[in-house]
N, C-alpha and C positions, 0 to 999 in steps of 0.2 A: 480417480483428484477428477477434481474440479474448479471451471477456473474463473480465477477474481478479478475487478477491476478493478483501485480500493482508491480513491481521491483525498490525494494530503491538502496540507496547508502549512507551508512552513518560512516562518518568520521575517520577513526581509526576499526572501529569494520569491516567495506569492505559491501560489496550489501546482502543486505536483499531482501526477502518474502512473500507475503499475498497475503491469497486468501479474499478475504470479498465481501459478499453479498447487493448491495444495487439500486436505481432506475439510475443513471446512474455513467459516469464514475469524478464528483468533486465532488458529494458524498465516491464515493469509495475509491478516492486519499484521505478525510479531512480523513474516517476511518481508512486509512492505515496506516497516520501519528501520530496517536493516538496513534494508537494500537502499532507502534512506539514506538515513545517518550517515554513512561508505558515499555513497555518493557528493553528498553535499557537509564531509566533515566537523556535523555540527554533534548535540550531545539527543538524546534522543527523547528526553525531556518534554525539549523544545517543539516537538514534532505533532500535528493535530490530525487525527479521521474525518473527514471530515462526510466520505459517503460508502462504502463496501455492497458492492452490487455484483452481484453466481453471472458470471456470458454463459449463457446458451449460446451450447452449442451442435442443435442440431442444423441436418443437411439439408 
């Protein structure tokens, strides 16, 4: 699995960042939206994805 940093835009609240682990970026987006919807108690259609970035975890 890979790590992804997802930047989301939430009306009224502003920007939010989620770091999630997933197999691909589409799954990472779904996870980040789900976490944000639960955290802010807002509908999912109100959340916009601004940036999806795969985090390179090389040491």
